[in-house]
C-alpha positions as CSV (number, residue, x, y, z in Angstrom):
1,M,5.5,2.2,0.1
2,T,5.4,4.9,-2.1
3,G,5.2,8.6,-2.2
4,G,3.5,11.0,-3.9
5,P,-0.3,12.2,-4.4
6,L,-2.4,9.6,-3.0
7,E,-6.4,9.5,-3.5
8,V,-6.9,7.6,0.1
9,D,-7.5,7.2,3.8
10,R,-4.1,6.9,4.2
11,R,-2.0,4.0,7.4
12,Q,1.3,4.0,6.9
13,V,4.0,1.5,8.6
14,L,6.8,4.3,9.9
15,G,10.6,3.6,9.3
16,G,13.4,4.4,12.4
17,A,13.1,3.7,15.6
18,M,9.7,3.1,15.4
19,A,9.5,0.3,12.6
20,F,10.9,-2.8,12.3
21,C,13.2,-1.8,9.6
22,A,15.6,0.2,11.5
23,T,16.7,-3.7,12.7
24,T,19.5,-4.9,10.9
25,L,21.9,-8.2,11.4
26,L,25.6,-8.7,10.5
27,P,26.9,-9.6,7.2
28,L,27.8,-13.1,6.7
29,A,31.2,-12.9,6.5
30,S,31.4,-10.8,9.6
31,R,29.6,-13.7,11.0
32,A,31.9,-16.0,9.9
33,A,35.2,-14.5,11.2
34,S,33.1,-13.9,14.8
35,A,32.3,-17.6,14.9
36,A,35.9,-18.4,14.4
37,S,36.9,-16.7,17.7
38,G,33.7,-17.2,19.4
39,A,32.7,-13.4,19.6
40,D,32.7,-10.3,17.3
41,A,34.9,-7.1,17.6
42,P,33.0,-4.4,18.8
43,R,31.5,-2.7,16.0
44,H,29.9,0.9,15.5
45,G,27.6,-0.3,13.5
46,L,25.6,-3.5,11.6
47,S,23.8,-4.2,8.3
48,V,22.5,-7.6,6.8
49,F,24.0,-7.9,3.1
50,G,27.1,-5.8,3.1
51,D,29.7,-3.2,4.4
52,L,28.6,-0.5,6.1
53,K,28.9,3.1,4.4
54,Y,30.6,4.7,7.3
55,A,33.6,4.2,8.8
56,P,33.8,4.2,12.8
57,D,35.7,7.8,12.5
58,F,32.5,9.2,10.6
59,T,31.4,12.4,11.6
60,H,27.7,12.9,10.1
61,F,25.6,10.8,7.9
62,D,26.0,12.6,4.3
63,Y,22.3,13.6,3.7
64,V,22.4,16.2,6.7
65,V,23.9,19.7,6.7
66,P,26.1,19.4,9.7
67,D,25.7,23.2,10.5
68,A,22.3,23.4,9.8
69,P,20.6,26.2,12.3
70,K,18.5,25.3,15.0
71,D,15.7,27.6,15.1
72,G,12.0,28.2,14.5
73,R,9.4,25.5,14.0
74,I,7.4,23.3,11.6
75,V,3.8,23.0,11.7
76,F,2.2,20.1,9.7
77,S,-0.3,17.2,9.9
78,A,1.0,13.5,10.1
79,P,1.1,11.8,7.0
80,S,2.8,8.9,8.5
81,W,2.3,7.1,11.6
82,A,2.4,3.8,13.4
83,Y,1.1,1.4,16.7
84,N,-1.8,2.9,18.2
85,Q,-0.9,6.7,16.9
86,N,-4.1,8.5,15.4
87,P,-3.3,11.7,12.6
88,Q,-6.9,12.8,13.2
89,T,-6.8,13.0,17.4
90,F,-5.0,12.1,20.6
91,N,-6.3,11.0,24.5
92,S,-2.8,9.4,25.4
93,F,0.5,9.8,25.4
94,N,1.6,6.2,25.4
95,T,2.4,5.1,22.0
96,L,3.5,1.9,22.8
97,I,0.9,-0.1,23.9
98,L,-2.4,-1.1,21.7
99,K,-5.3,0.9,24.3
100,G,-5.8,4.5,23.2
101,D,-4.9,7.3,20.3
102,A,-1.4,8.7,20.5
103,P,-0.5,11.4,18.3
104,P,2.1,10.6,15.6
105,R,5.9,11.6,16.0
106,M,6.2,10.3,19.9
107,E,9.0,8.3,18.8
108,L,11.1,11.7,18.4
109,C,11.2,11.7,22.5
110,F,12.5,7.9,23.1
111,D,16.5,7.2,22.3
112,T,17.2,3.9,21.1
113,L,20.5,1.8,21.1
114,M,20.7,2.3,17.5
115,V,19.2,4.6,14.5
116,R,19.1,4.1,10.8
117,A,20.8,5.7,8.1
118,L,18.7,6.5,5.4
119,D,20.8,6.5,2.8
120,E,21.1,2.5,3.3
121,P,18.9,0.0,2.7
122,D,19.4,-1.3,6.0
123,A,22.3,0.4,8.5
124,V,22.4,0.5,12.2
125,Y,24.5,3.1,13.6
126,G,25.1,3.4,17.6
127,L,23.3,5.9,19.5
128,V,23.4,5.3,23.0
129,A,25.0,2.1,22.3
130,E,28.6,3.1,21.4
131,T,29.4,-0.5,20.0
132,V,27.6,-3.8,19.8
133,E,29.5,-7.4,19.8
134,V,27.8,-10.1,18.5
135,S,28.5,-14.1,19.4
136,G,29.7,-16.6,17.2
137,D,26.0,-18.4,16.8
138,G,24.5,-15.1,16.2
139,N,22.5,-15.5,19.0
140,V,24.1,-13.1,21.9
141,Y,24.2,-9.4,20.9
142,T,26.4,-7.2,23.8
143,F,25.8,-3.4,23.8
144,S,28.0,-1.1,25.4
145,L,26.3,1.9,26.2
146,R,27.7,5.6,26.2
147,P,28.0,6.4,29.5
148,Q,27.0,10.2,29.2
149,A,23.4,9.0,28.1
150,R,20.5,10.9,30.3
151,F,16.8,11.2,30.3
152,H,15.1,14.7,30.5
153,D,15.6,14.4,34.2
154,E,19.2,14.7,33.7
155,S,18.7,10.8,35.7
156,P,21.4,8.1,33.7
157,L,20.4,5.9,30.8
158,T,21.8,2.6,31.7
159,A,22.1,-1.1,30.8
160,E,19.1,-1.3,33.7
161,D,17.0,0.7,31.8
162,V,17.5,-1.5,28.8
163,A,17.2,-4.2,29.9
164,F,13.6,-3.4,31.9
165,S,12.2,-1.6,28.2
166,L,13.0,-4.8,26.0
167,V,11.4,-7.1,28.9
168,T,8.4,-4.9,29.3
169,L,8.1,-4.3,25.7
170,K,7.8,-8.0,25.2
171,E,5.6,-8.6,27.6
172,L,3.2,-5.7,27.8
173,G,3.6,-3.4,24.6
174,H,2.1,-3.3,21.2
175,P,0.8,-6.7,19.7
176,S,3.5,-6.3,16.9
177,I,5.9,-5.2,19.0
178,R,5.4,-8.3,21.1
179,Q,5.0,-10.5,18.4
180,V,8.5,-9.9,17.0
181,L,10.1,-9.9,20.0
182,R,8.9,-13.0,21.4
183,E,12.4,-14.9,20.3
184,L,14.2,-12.6,22.8
185,S,14.7,-15.4,25.5
186,E,16.5,-13.4,28.0
187,V,18.4,-9.4,28.9
188,R,21.4,-9.4,31.1
189,V,22.8,-7.0,32.6
190,E,26.4,-7.2,32.7
191,G,27.2,-4.0,34.2
192,P,25.9,-0.6,34.6
193,H,26.7,0.1,30.8
194,R,26.7,-2.9,29.3
195,V,23.9,-5.5,28.5
196,A,23.7,-8.6,26.7
197,L,20.4,-9.8,24.6
198,Q,20.0,-13.5,24.3
199,F,17.5,-15.0,21.9
200,S,16.4,-18.2,21.1
201,G,18.2,-19.7,18.1
202,K,14.8,-19.5,16.0
203,Q,14.8,-15.9,15.2
204,S,14.6,-14.7,11.5
205,R,17.8,-12.6,10.8
206,K,16.4,-9.6,11.3
207,V,14.9,-10.1,14.7
208,P,18.1,-10.5,16.6
209,L,18.8,-6.6,16.6
210,I,15.4,-5.4,16.6
211,A,15.9,-4.0,20.1
212,A,18.1,-2.0,18.7
213,G,15.3,0.3,17.1
214,M,13.3,-0.2,20.0
215,P,12.6,3.0,22.6
216,I,14.4,2.9,25.8
217,L,12.0,3.7,28.9
218,S,13.4,4.6,32.1
219,K,12.7,1.9,35.1
220,A,12.9,4.5,37.7
221,Y,10.0,6.3,36.2
222,Y,7.8,3.1,35.7
223,S,7.9,2.2,38.6
224,R,5.4,4.9,39.3
225,Y,3.3,4.9,36.9
226,D,1.5,1.7,35.3
227,F,3.0,1.3,31.4
228,A,-0.2,-0.7,30.4
229,Q,-2.2,2.6,30.9
230,T,-3.3,5.2,28.3
231,T,-2.2,8.7,30.2
232,L,-2.3,12.1,28.8
233,T,1.2,12.8,31.5
234,P,3.9,12.7,29.1
235,P,6.3,10.2,29.8
236,L,10.3,11.0,31.0
237,S,12.0,10.2,27.9
238,S,15.8,10.8,27.0
239,G,15.2,11.6,23.4
240,P,15.7,15.0,20.9
241,Y,12.2,15.9,21.8
242,K,10.1,16.2,24.8
243,V,5.9,16.6,24.8
244,G,5.4,20.7,25.1
245,R,2.1,22.8,24.7
246,H,-1.1,20.5,23.6
247,E,-5.2,20.3,23.7
248,V,-6.4,17.0,23.1
249,G,-7.6,16.4,20.0
250,R,-6.9,19.8,18.4
251,F,-2.8,20.0,18.3
252,V,0.7,19.0,20.0
253,E,4.1,20.5,20.0
254,Y,7.1,18.6,20.4
255,E,9.9,20.6,22.1
256,R,13.4,20.2,21.3
257,V,15.6,19.3,24.0
258,K,18.3,22.3,24.1
259,N,20.7,20.3,26.6
260,W,20.1,16.8,24.7
261,W,23.1,14.6,25.8
262,A,23.6,13.1,22.2
263,A,23.0,16.4,20.1
264,D,27.0,15.9,18.6
265,L,27.0,12.6,18.1
266,P,27.9,11.7,14.3
267,V,24.0,10.3,13.8
268,S,22.8,12.9,15.3
269,R,24.8,16.0,13.8
270,G,22.5,17.8,11.2
271,H,19.5,16.7,12.6
272,Y,16.5,18.2,14.7
273,N,16.8,21.3,14.2
274,F,13.5,22.6,14.6
275,D,12.6,24.2,18.2
276,R,9.1,23.0,17.8
277,I,7.4,20.3,15.9
278,R,3.6,21.0,15.7
279,L,1.3,18.4,14.8
280,E,-2.0,19.8,13.8
281,F,-5.1,17.6,14.0
282,F,-8.0,17.7,11.3
283,R,-10.8,15.4,10.6
284,D,-11.4,16.8,7.4
285,R,-9.1,16.7,5.0
286,Q,-10.0,20.2,3.2
287,V,-10.4,21.7,6.6
288,D,-6.7,20.4,6.6
289,F,-6.1,22.2,3.3
290,E,-7.5,25.8,4.3
291,A,-5.3,25.8,7.5
292,F,-2.5,25.3,5.0
293,K,-3.6,28.1,2.4
294,K,-3.6,30.7,5.8
295,G,-0.4,29.5,6.8
296,V,-1.6,28.2,10.0
297,M,-0.1,25.2,8.8
298,T,3.8,25.6,7.1
299,F,3.8,22.2,5.7
300,R,1.9,19.5,3.8
301,E,2.8,16.6,2.0
302,E,-0.4,16.6,-0.6
303,F,-2.4,13.1,-1.1
304,V,-5.6,14.3,-3.1
305,A,-4.4,14.4,-6.9
306,R,-7.3,16.5,-7.6
307,T,-5.8,19.4,-5.1
308,W,-2.6,19.0,-6.6
309,A,-3.6,19.7,-10.3
310,T,-5.9,22.3,-9.2
311,E,-6.2,24.1,-5.7
312,Y,-2.9,25.2,-5.1
313,N,-3.3,28.2,-7.5
314,F,-4.0,30.9,-4.1
315,P,-2.3,34.1,-4.0
316,A,0.6,32.6,-1.6
317,V,1.7,30.1,-4.6
318,E,1.2,32.8,-7.2
319,D,3.4,35.5,-5.3
320,G,6.2,32.6,-4.6
321,R,5.7,32.5,-0.5
322,V,4.4,28.7,-1.1
323,I,6.4,26.3,-3.3
324,R,5.6,22.9,-4.4
325,E,8.4,20.1,-5.5
326,E,7.9,16.4,-6.2
327,L,10.9,14.2,-4.3
328,S,11.7,10.9,-5.6
329,D,10.6,8.1,-2.8
330,G,13.2,5.2,-3.4
331,R,11.7,3.1,-1.3
332,P,9.3,0.1,-2.2
333,A,5.7,1.2,-2.5
334,G,4.2,-1.2,-0.5
335,A,0.6,-2.5,-1.2
336,Q,-2.0,-0.3,-1.0
337,G,-5.4,-0.7,-2.5
338,W,-8.9,-1.8,-0.5
339,F,-8.5,-5.1,1.3
340,L,-11.3,-7.8,2.0
341,N,-11.8,-8.8,5.2
342,L,-11.6,-12.7,5.0
343,R,-12.8,-13.5,8.3
344,R,-16.3,-12.7,6.8
345,E,-17.9,-15.3,5.3
346,K,-19.2,-13.6,2.1
347,F,-15.3,-13.1,1.1
348,S,-14.0,-16.2,1.8
349,D,-14.4,-17.4,-2.2
350,P,-11.4,-15.9,-4.0
351,R,-13.6,-16.1,-7.3
352,V,-15.7,-14.0,-5.5
353,R,-13.2,-11.8,-4.4
354,R,-11.6,-11.7,-7.9
355,A,-15.1,-10.4,-9.3
356,L,-14.8,-7.8,-7.1
357,G,-11.8,-6.8,-8.3
358,L,-13.1,-6.8,-11.9
359,V,-16.0,-4.0,-11.0
360,F,-13.2,-0.8,-10.0
361,D,-12.6,0.4,-13.4
362,F,-9.0,2.1,-12.6
363,E,-8.5,3.4,-16.0
364,W,-11.9,5.5,-15.7
365,T,-11.2,6.7,-12.2
366,N,-7.4,7.9,-12.9
367,T,-8.8,10.2,-15.7
368,A,-11.9,11.4,-14.6
369,L,-10.5,11.9,-11.2
370,F,-7.1,11.9,-10.6
371,F,-5.7,13.9,-13.9
372,D,-4.0,10.9,-14.8
373,A,-1.4,11.4,-12.5
374,Y,-1.0,7.4,-11.1
375,K,0.2,4.4,-12.2
376,R,-2.4,1.3,-11.2
377,T,-0.8,-0.8,-8.1
378,T,-0.1,-4.2,-9.7
379,S,1.9,-5.6,-6.5
380,F,2.8,-5.9,-3.2
381,F,6.2,-4.7,-4.1
382,Q,5.9,-1.8,-6.1
383,N,8.5,0.0,-7.4
384,S,11.1,-2.0,-6.2
385,P,12.9,-5.5,-7.6
386,M,11.0,-7.6,-5.1
387,L,8.1,-7.1,-7.6
388,A,7.4,-10.3,-9.5
389,Q,7.1,-10.0,-13.6
390,G,6.3,-12.6,-16.2
391,E,6.3,-16.3,-15.8
392,P,8.6,-17.3,-12.3
393,D,12.0,-17.8,-13.0
394,A,14.6,-21.0,-12.0
395,A,14.9,-19.7,-8.8
396,E,11.6,-18.6,-7.9
397,L,10.3,-21.7,-9.2
398,A,12.3,-23.6,-6.8
399,L,10.5,-22.0,-3.9
400,L,7.6,-22.3,-5.3
401,E,7.4,-26.0,-6.6
402,P,6.8,-27.8,-3.3
403,W,4.0,-25.9,-3.0
404,R,2.1,-26.9,-6.3
405,G,-1.0,-27.9,-5.8
406,K,-1.5,-26.6,-2.7
407,V,-1.4,-22.7,-4.1
408,P,-3.4,-21.6,-7.2
409,D,-2.1,-22.7,-10.4
410,E,-1.9,-19.1,-11.5
411,V,0.9,-18.8,-9.5
412,F,3.4,-20.6,-12.0
413,G,2.4,-18.9,-14.9
414,P,2.4,-14.9,-15.8
415,A,2.3,-12.8,-12.4
416,I,-1.6,-11.5,-12.1
417,L,-2.1,-8.0,-13.0
418,P,-5.4,-5.8,-12.5
419,P,-7.5,-6.1,-15.5
420,V,-7.3,-3.3,-17.5
421,S,-10.9,-1.8,-18.7
422,D,-11.9,0.5,-21.6
423,G,-11.6,3.5,-19.6
424,S,-15.6,4.2,-19.8
425,G,-16.4,3.3,-16.1
426,Q,-18.7,0.6,-17.0
427,D,-16.6,-1.7,-18.9
428,R,-19.5,-4.1,-19.9
429,S,-16.6,-7.5,-20.7
430,M,-15.5,-6.6,-16.9
431,L,-18.9,-6.8,-15.4
432,R,-20.0,-9.8,-17.7
433,E,-16.8,-11.7,-16.1
434,A,-17.5,-10.8,-12.8
435,D,-21.2,-11.7,-13.0
436,R,-19.5,-15.3,-13.9
437,L,-17.4,-15.3,-11.3
438,L,-20.2,-14.9,-8.8
439,R,-22.4,-17.5,-10.1
440,E,-19.7,-19.6,-10.6
441,A,-18.6,-19.2,-6.6
442,G,-22.4,-20.1,-6.1
443,C,-24.3,-16.5,-5.7
444,R,-27.7,-16.1,-7.9
445,R,-29.8,-13.4,-8.6
446,E,-33.3,-12.8,-7.2
447,G,-34.4,-9.8,-8.7
448,A,-32.5,-7.2,-8.6
449,R,-29.8,-8.5,-5.8
450,L,-27.6,-11.0,-5.7
451,L,-27.6,-13.8,-3.1
452,L,-24.7,-15.2,-1.3
453,P,-24.5,-19.4,-1.6
454,S,-26.1,-18.9,2.2
455,G,-29.3,-17.1,0.4
456,E,-28.2,-13.8,2.1
457,P,-28.0,-10.8,0.0
458,F,-24.5,-9.9,-0.8
459,A,-23.5,-6.4,0.7
460,F,-20.9,-5.2,2.5
461,E,-19.5,-1.7,3.5
462,F,-16.3,0.2,2.7
463,L,-15.1,1.4,6.1
464,S,-13.4,5.2,6.4
465,N,-12.4,7.7,8.4
466,T,-12.9,10.7,6.1
467,T,-14.8,11.7,3.4
468,T,-12.0,12.0,1.1
469,F,-12.2,8.5,-0.8
470,E,-16.0,8.9,-0.9
471,R,-16.3,10.5,-4.5
472,V,-13.6,7.4,-5.3
473,V,-15.9,4.8,-3.8
474,L,-19.3,6.1,-5.2
475,P,-18.6,5.0,-8.9
476,Y,-17.1,1.9,-7.7
477,V,-20.5,1.3,-5.5
478,G,-22.4,2.0,-9.0
479,N,-20.6,-0.6,-10.8
480,L,-21.4,-3.5,-8.0
481,E,-25.5,-2.4,-8.4
482,R,-25.2,-3.8,-11.5
483,L,-24.2,-7.0,-10.3
484,G,-26.6,-6.8,-7.5
485,I,-24.4,-6.4,-4.7
486,K,-25.3,-3.8,-2.2
487,A,-22.4,-2.0,-0.9
488,N,-22.0,1.7,1.3
489,F,-19.3,3.9,2.2
490,R,-19.3,4.7,5.7
491,V,-17.0,7.1,7.8
492,V,-17.0,6.3,11.2
493,D,-14.9,9.1,13.9
494,P,-11.0,8.4,13.8
495,A,-11.3,7.0,17.9
496,Q,-14.0,4.6,16.7
497,Y,-12.3,3.9,13.5
498,Q,-9.0,2.7,15.1
499,S,-10.9,0.3,17.5
500,R,-13.0,-1.0,14.5
501,M,-9.3,-1.4,12.9
502,N,-7.6,-3.1,15.8
503,D,-10.7,-5.6,16.2
504,Y,-11.0,-6.2,12.1
505,D,-14.5,-5.3,12.6
506,F,-14.8,-4.0,9.1
507,D,-15.4,-5.5,5.6
508,V,-13.6,-3.8,3.6
509,V,-11.4,-0.8,4.3
510,S,-8.4,0.8,2.6
511,R,-4.6,0.8,3.2
512,R,-1.3,2.2,2.5
513,Y,2.1,0.2,3.5
514,A,5.5,1.3,3.6
515,L,7.8,-1.5,3.6
516,S,12.4,-1.5,4.1
517,P,14.3,-2.1,1.0
518,T,15.8,-5.1,3.5
519,L,12.5,-7.0,4.6
520,G,12.0,-7.7,8.3
521,E,9.5,-9.2,11.1
522,E,6.9,-6.8,9.8
523,I,5.8,-8.7,7.0
524,R,4.8,-11.4,9.2
525,Q,2.7,-8.8,11.0
526,M,1.1,-7.8,7.5
527,W,0.4,-11.4,5.6
528,G,1.6,-14.1,8.5
529,S,-0.9,-16.8,9.7
530,E,-0.5,-16.0,13.4
531,A,-1.1,-12.4,13.0
532,A,-4.6,-13.1,10.9
533,D,-6.4,-13.0,14.6
534,Q,-3.9,-11.0,16.6
535,P,-5.5,-8.1,17.7
536,G,-4.2,-4.6,16.2
537,S,-2.0,-6.0,13.9
538,T,-1.6,-5.3,9.9
539,N,-2.9,-8.6,9.0
540,L,-6.1,-6.9,7.7
541,S,-7.5,-9.1,5.3
542,G,-6.7,-12.1,7.8
543,I,-4.6,-14.0,5.4
544,A,-3.9,-17.7,6.9
545,D,-1.5,-19.7,4.2
546,P,1.0,-21.8,5.0
547,A,2.7,-21.0,1.7
548,V,2.7,-17.4,2.7
549,D,4.2,-18.2,5.7
550,A,7.1,-20.6,4.0
551,M,7.7,-17.6,1.7
552,I,8.0,-15.4,4.8
553,D,10.3,-17.9,6.5
554,K,12.4,-17.9,3.1
555,I,12.7,-14.4,3.3
556,L,13.4,-13.9,6.6
557,S,16.2,-16.5,6.6
558,A,18.0,-15.2,3.4
559,S,21.9,-15.2,3.5
560,T,22.0,-12.6,0.7
561,R,19.8,-9.7,-0.9
562,E,19.4,-11.5,-4.1
563,E,18.2,-14.8,-2.3
564,M,15.8,-12.5,-0.3
565,T,14.5,-10.7,-3.6
566,V,13.9,-13.8,-5.2
567,A,12.1,-14.9,-2.1
568,A,9.5,-11.7,-2.3
569,R,8.7,-12.4,-5.7
570,A,7.7,-15.9,-4.9
571,L,5.5,-14.8,-2.3
572,D,4.2,-11.6,-4.5
573,R,2.9,-14.5,-6.9
574,I,1.3,-16.2,-4.1
575,L,-0.6,-13.1,-2.4
576,R,-1.3,-11.7,-5.9
577,A,-3.2,-15.2,-6.7
578,G,-5.3,-14.9,-3.4
579,Y,-6.9,-12.0,-4.4
580,Y,-7.1,-10.5,-1.2
581,W,-7.3,-6.8,-2.2
582,V,-8.5,-4.6,-4.9
583,P,-5.3,-2.8,-5.7
584,H,-4.9,0.8,-6.4
585,W,-2.4,3.3,-7.6
586,Y,0.9,4.6,-6.9
587,K,3.2,7.6,-8.2
588,A,6.6,7.1,-6.8
589,V,7.2,10.8,-5.4
590,H,6.6,12.9,-2.5
591,T,4.5,16.2,-3.4
592,V,4.9,18.8,-0.9
593,A,4.1,22.0,-0.6
594,M,5.7,24.7,1.8
595,W,5.8,28.0,3.2
596,D,9.0,29.7,2.1
597,V,10.3,29.7,5.5
598,F,13.0,26.4,5.1
599,G,15.9,25.0,4.3
600,H,16.9,21.8,3.3
601,P,19.7,19.4,1.9
602,E,20.2,19.6,-2.0
603,K,19.9,15.6,-1.9
604,P,17.4,13.8,0.4
605,P,17.8,10.5,1.3
606,T,16.9,7.2,-0.8
607,H,15.1,5.3,1.8
608,D,13.2,7.7,3.8
609,F,11.0,10.7,3.6
610,A,10.8,13.1,7.1
611,P,11.6,16.5,6.5
612,E,11.2,17.0,10.3
613,L,14.1,15.1,11.3
614,H,16.7,17.0,9.4
615,W,15.3,20.3,7.3
616,W,15.9,23.7,9.0
617,Y,14.2,27.0,9.7
618,D,15.4,29.6,7.6
619,R,14.5,32.9,9.5
620,E,16.0,35.4,6.6
621,S,13.4,34.2,4.4
622,A,10.9,33.8,7.0
623,E,11.4,37.4,7.5
624,R,11.1,37.9,3.7
625,I,8.0,36.6,2.9
626,G,6.7,38.1,6.8
627,M,6.2,34.8,8.3
628,R,8.2,35.4,11.2
């Protein structure tokens, strides 16, 4: 996903332990060698397509400062979240099920078998797992656990806990978890500190290690508590933080566990430097900004271009107490846009969907509202080599040809791009073309109204949980009205919004996705047919297309990064030809403002952005500006 100031109601899919991009597979060369011997030699880390950057004796990741001070706190509102997490409120600390609204960053409370290196596309290294062995057929992963692993109550973390966690998450976890673990056929405890994961053989390349990034639960704890229920009792966990002070719907603090068993491991050194990580919850973005200006919050990632361009002129900025930075974002920008819900009959015709895209005037919006801060999103893989451009090459055609006649002919021509308007806000040529497409699809005018082929008036709703987007939507609504389409912008409270998203009870909604440089099972959740009717998936449009499923399979079974990239480009062409969305805009930087109380590494990691993980509190700077 791209970073930077984005004018959106933002939903993101997290990286790290809470996302599927944290799982990897051995390089093919290693698997070939293991096939000859029947088992892989114990390894300290795994990667999908190549060698590991860090040797077995590495002492810390390169993007951290290993001796950073442990002190102070960072206070912010969450710019990213996953599963049932909600950035505007919370009513449960169970973040691993569909029900309820959990606070973001609950993942900080849980240990995992392995963790990502954020300066590699997909590499993972052992946390709870000291080593891992892989069977010759690639279907059994056996983890040797560190005997010193402990939960926060000092009870040992054992293979029984790992097995219980994976079985429970597969059976009762959030639908996104259940889907990706479905090919996990058995978990065998082979000793107190040794556990084997058996897969069915039908799994995609990334699935066998998906458990490596999954939270480890306490079997003993959940013998007393019902995992499937929402609860405001913080769970027993084993990670670098635990839930501290909190007030439902207002704030939550995560307290650093000062005797955390893994603090000195190479994968942990230089991380988790804040004594407290505090998340504030606001339902209005302007109130959020005012809290930052007053120093209630100390860090802010800005997503509103107008605010970034015109409102960072308050005294603390002018005298240097608040500083601003633009930090590069090397991740795929992913798909950001208004997603049209094809479960609604009114959006079933691709000509109608294409017409709705013609009505949005990005060029006017970018100049009039965004201070020309953005570029237009064109692809589901923006800001990455997976973006399709121009005519399909021979390798792409080899994947696409079997689907000729079953996918739009446009797939075989130049990659589809959003229309470019004259910047007037009411481009007549684009409106005329939209009107033509609507009539071709069977719509007809009746006075000032446009009627669908069914005879019903064409009307729909943009659903949001914040008013921030209203100034972007209303000019779009005005152009829709010129075609006889009645549209409105509706804001609902955070809990209702999340519930309606889970049940696909919306017409049009905005969303922004994050993608790993190495694609994994998350793309089945975004675009796969099985996810289309699965509550809580991220397939917002309800895409159910065998050609899309076939390209997803090609991506996930790719044996090289080049093969994956080619298949992603082919998928991009098919998705873009479906007109499932009205694409938005992007900027490949994180625009951040902070009170001058932090230190951070000179060069941030290329594949994720999480200051709360490896920045630190600078006590001297804080005292200098009077923020102690």
